[in-house]
Structures are given as structure tokens and as C-alpha cells.
C-alpha positions in Angstrom: 80.2 114.5 98.5 76.5 113.7 98.6 75.3 110.2 97.7 73.4 111.6 94.7 76.6 113.2 93.3 78.5 110.0 93.9 75.9 108.0 92.1 75.9 110.4 89.2 79.6 110.1 88.5 80.8 106.8 89.9 78.1 104.2 90.4 78.6 102.9 86.8 82.3 102.1 87.6 81.4 99.2 89.8 80.6 95.6 88.6 77.1 94.7 87.5 76.0 91.3 86.0 74.2 92.9 83.1 77.2 94.7 81.7 78.0 93.3 78.2 81.8 93.4 78.6 84.2 91.8 81.0 87.8 92.8 81.2 90.3 90.4 82.8 93.3 92.4 84.1 96.3 90.2 84.8 98.5 91.8 87.4 101.2 91.2 89.9 101.2 93.6 92.9 105.0 93.7 92.7 105.1 94.8 89.1 105.7 98.6 88.5 104.3 98.1 84.9 101.0 97.2 86.5 101.2 100.3 88.8 101.9 102.4 85.7 98.6 101.2 84.2 96.5 103.0 86.8 95.9 106.3 85.0 94.5 104.6 81.8 92.3 102.2 83.9 90.9 105.1 85.9 89.9 107.0 82.8 88.4 103.9 81.1 86.3 103.2 84.1 85.1 106.8 84.5 84.2 107.2 80.8 82.9 103.7 79.9 82.6 101.8 83.1 78.9 101.3 82.5 79.8 98.8 79.7 82.3 96.5 81.5 83.2 94.8 84.7 86.8 94.7 85.7 88.1 91.3 87.0 91.5 91.2 88.6 93.6 88.0 87.9 96.7 87.5 89.9 99.7 86.3 87.8 102.3 86.4 90.5 104.5 83.6 89.3 105.7 85.6 86.2 107.2 88.5 88.0 108.2 86.4 91.1 110.6 84.4 89.0 112.2 87.5 87.6 112.6 88.9 91.1 114.6 85.8 92.1 116.8 85.8 88.9 117.8 89.5 88.7 120.2 91.3 91.0 118.5 93.6 93.4 120.2 96.8 92.1 119.3 96.0 88.5 115.7 95.4 89.5 115.7 98.7 91.4 117.1 100.5 88.3 114.4 99.0 86.2 111.7 100.3 88.6 113.2 103.8 88.4 113.2 103.7 84.6 109.6 102.6 84.5 108.7 105.4 86.8 110.4 108.0 84.7 108.7 106.7 81.5 105.2 106.3 82.9 104.9 109.3 85.2 103.8 107.0 88.1 106.4 107.4 90.8 108.2 104.2 91.7 111.0 104.2 94.3 113.4 101.3 94.1 115.2 102.1 97.4 113.6 99.1 99.1 115.3 96.7 96.7 118.7 98.1 97.5 118.2 97.2 101.2 116.6 93.8 101.0 115.2 91.1 98.8 111.4 90.7 98.8 110.9 87.8 101.2 107.9 85.9 99.8 106.7 87.3 96.4 103.7 84.9 96.2 102.3 86.2 99.5 101.3 89.6 98.0 99.1 87.9 95.4 97.8 85.5 98.0 96.8 88.5 100.2 95.0 90.0 97.2 92.9 86.9 96.8 92.2 86.9 100.6 91.0 90.5 100.3 88.8 89.7 97.3 87.0 87.1 99.4 85.4 90.2 101.1 84.2 91.5 97.7 85.6 92.6 94.3 85.7 96.3 95.3 87.5 95.4 98.5 90.1 93.6 96.4 90.6 96.5 94.1 91.1 98.9 97.0 93.5 96.5 98.7 95.6 96.1 95.5 95.8 99.9 95.1 96.9 100.3 98.7 99.6 97.6 98.3 101.0 99.3 95.3 101.0 102.7 97.0 102.9 101.3 100.0 105.4 99.4 97.9 106.2 101.9 95.2 105.8 105.1 97.1 106.6 104.3 100.8 109.1 101.4 100.3 107.0 99.0 102.5 107.7 95.3 101.9 104.3 94.0 100.9 105.5 90.4 101.0 105.7 90.7 104.9 102.5 89.6 106.7 102.6 92.5 109.2 102.6 95.0 106.4 99.7 93.2 104.7 97.7 93.2 107.9 98.3 97.0 108.3 97.1 97.5 104.8 94.0 95.4 105.4 93.2 97.5 108.5 93.8 100.7 106.6 91.4 99.7 103.8 88.8 98.8 106.4 88.6 95.1 105.7 87.3 92.8 108.4 90.8 92.2 109.9 90.0 88.9 111.7 88.4 87.5 108.5 91.4 88.6 106.5 93.8 86.9 108.9 92.0 83.7 108.6 91.6 83.9 104.8 95.3 84.7 104.3 96.2 81.2 105.6 93.1 79.4 104.3 92.7 77.0 101.4 90.1 79.3 99.9 92.7 82.0 99.1 95.2 79.3 97.9 92.5 77.8 95.6 91.5 81.3 94.3 95.2 82.1 93.5 95.6 78.7 91.8 92.5 79.4 89.7 94.0 82.7 88.6 97.3 81.1 87.6 95.4 78.4 85.7 93.4 81.1 83.8 96.7 82.9 83.0 98.2 79.7 81.6 95.1 78.8 79.6 95.0 82.3 78.0 98.8 82.1 77.4 99.5 85.2 79.4 103.3 85.5 79.4 103.7 88.9 81.1 101.9 91.5 83.1 100.1 93.7 82.7 97.8 92.0 80.2 94.2 93.0 79.6 91.8 90.6 77.9 88.4 92.0 76.6 85.3 89.7 76.4 81.9 90.6 75.1 79.2 88.3 76.5 76.8 89.2 73.7 79.1 88.0 71.0 80.4 84.5 70.3 84.2 84.1 69.7 87.4 84.7 71.6 88.3 87.7 73.5 90.9 90.3 72.5 94.2 90.3 74.4 96.4 93.4 74.9 99.8 92.6 76.5 101.9 95.4 77.9 101.4 99.0 78.9 99.9 101.4 76.4 98.3 104.8 76.3 94.7 105.2 77.2 93.6 105.6 73.5 94.7 102.0 72.7 92.4 100.5 75.4 89.5 102.7 74.3 90.0 101.6 70.7 89.9 97.9 71.8 86.8 98.5 73.9 85.0 100.1 70.9 86.0 97.2 68.7 84.7 94.7 71.1 81.5 96.6 71.6 81.0 97.2 67.9 80.2 100.8 68.6 81.7 104.1 69.8 79.3 105.1 72.6 79.3 108.6 74.1 81.5 108.7 77.3 80.0 109.3 80.7 80.5 112.7 82.1 83.9 113.3 83.8 83.3 114.4 87.4 84.4 117.9 88.6 88.0 117.8 89.8 87.3 118.3 93.5 84.7 115.4 93.4 87.3 113.2 91.6 89.9 113.8 94.3 87.3 113.4 97.1 86.2 110.0 95.7 89.6 108.5 95.1 91.3 110.3 98.1 94.9 109.9 96.9 95.9 110.4 93.3 99.0 111.1 91.2 99.3 114.2 89.1 99.7 111.8 86.1 96.3 110.2 86.9 94.7 113.6 86.9 96.4 114.6 83.7 95.2 111.5 81.9 91.7 111.6 83.1 91.2 115.3 82.3 93.4 115.5 79.2 95.6 118.1 80.9 99.3 118.8 80.8 101.1 118.4 84.1 101.5 122.2 84.3 97.7 122.5 84.0 97.3 119.9 86.8 99.7 121.8 89.0 97.7 125.1 88.5 94.4 123.5 89.3 95.6 121.5 92.3 97.2 124.6 93.8 93.8 126.2 93.8 92.4 123.3 95.8 95.4 123.3 98.1 95.0 127.0 98.8 91.3 126.3 99.7 92.6 123.6 102.0 90.8 120.8 100.1 93.9 118.8 99.3 97.6 118.6 100.3 100.6 117.9 98.2 102.6 114.7 98.7 105.9 114.7 97.0 107.2 111.4 95.6 110.6 110.5 94.2 109.4 110.8 90.6 106.3 112.9 90.6 103.6 114.4 92.7 100.5 113.0 94.5 97.6 114.8 96.1 95.7 113.7 99.2 92.1 114.9 99.9 91.8 116.5 103.3 88.9 115.4 105.4 87.9 115.4 109.0 89.3 111.9 109.5 92.6 112.7 107.9 95.3 110.2 109.2 98.9 111.2 108.7 100.3 107.8 109.8 103.1 105.9 108.2 101.0 104.5 105.4 99.9 106.5 102.4 96.2 107.4 102.4 94.9 104.6 100.2 92.4 105.4 97.5 88.8 104.2 97.4 
């Protein structure tokens, strides 16, 4: 992918202070419902990212309490049901073997990653989710988090310091305070704000189809703007590196059968490789620096 092509299709997806909208996305890295939101968020960013900045707010205490209260096998069953319903694979095997040791640490690590930039935080969150839900890695263990930080090309020494710093703790406390002030009772929750208009934001709690989030965005903008051009499929895969068939289906308005046909063409051309998951299919872009190590290839 050339820089010009990347700018053409993806530069508007990143934060910019002059964008009229800001979306607060309240998440818990341990929540499969937040993982299931990925296809809709990808499509919203690609089509209308020029209008909004996405801000991640960690709301770990909500799910962490549930993790402690529910039996492990019931939680694993809930993960599997969410995967079947959403199309985003989620393997609950890990929960049969052990309890997640320190649920808050995953959210604290997310805040430590964000200290290296908002984009770094988003990449780190995605990689945590891939390793938890697809590869059964316990992302509440520090060694796993350090491996993810290295894999996402964070400054590892800085991340180690920040993980045990007051800066990360204060950032997480700030997020929890925002969640409390906005009366966020569950994750995922998206709150839409328009800086050009006075008044409160619009809160959407739960996991919905892409069309719902698009409708809310239009309502807050007071307009129905023309969407940005969707990138060619190969460029999309090259940019994100590792994507679910469900994500491709949502972004391109295809059936899973259409996704399978198109991805087989790229696989035949040795552009991608198939990665089978417990409840679906993922595709990894093949490049010269391909690493087939124990961690999934985390997206950009």
C-alpha cells in the first residue's frame, strides 16, 4: 500500500481536533459484547470517520464484578452464545480452566498504552481482544500484556513503567468517574456529542446493528452526509492486517458466502491466509514480515 492510497481511504479515520463529533465508547477489554461491536465501529469509521473522533473510556468495574459473581462455566457459556449471535468468534475455553486473575489490570494496561497515543491505545485494545477471545490468552496477566505491548510496537520500557504508574491509575479513575457521571450501567455504551451544538449527548447502550449507529450519527450531525469511499478489499485487509469474515461482511454489505468467495481469490493469489476460529473465520494479510508466533497478528 502506498502512502497516497492510505491517505485516500484511511486518514480521515484518525482523530482530529476540528471534527465536529466526539464519540465516547465505554468498553471493558474482557467483555465479549464489546468485541462484538468491532464490525459496526469499523464501518462507521470508514464511512464517516471524517466527522468524529473516537474516545475509548474504560469501564472495567462493571464487567469485573460480574466475573467474580458468576460461575466460570456459566460465563464461558455466555461468551459462546454471544459469539454465535454476533458472528465475532469468542472461545470460552480459558474460563473453564481458570479464573481471570486481576480483571482491573486489563483496563489499567489499556490506559498505560493510551499514554503513548490514542491510536496506540486502540491497537492495543484490539490486540488484547484477539488474544483473549481467539487465542485464550489471559490478558489479566502481566506477562501476556507485555507480549501484546511488544507485538503492537509500543515502547516496551515506557509501557512497563506506565503500567505501574500513578498516571495510568489516574487515567483509569478518570474514566470510571466519567462512566459514573454519564450513568453508564453496562458495556458497550456509545455516547455521541456534537461540539457545534449545545445540549446533552445521545447515549446508546448495548450492541446494535450498524444502521442504528449511523442513524444516531446523522441525528447528531443534523444531516445525512455522503459516505467516504470504501477501500478496495485487498487494501482494507492490508491496512487492518487481521480481520473477521463478519467484519468484511458488514463493511462491504456482503453475505458470508460472498466474503468466502472473494477471500478465496486473495488466498489463491497468496495475499491472505485463512485462520479458523471456534465460531467463524479470520483472514490475515501476508507480508514479508509475517510472524506466525503464538499471538494472533494484531490489526493496525
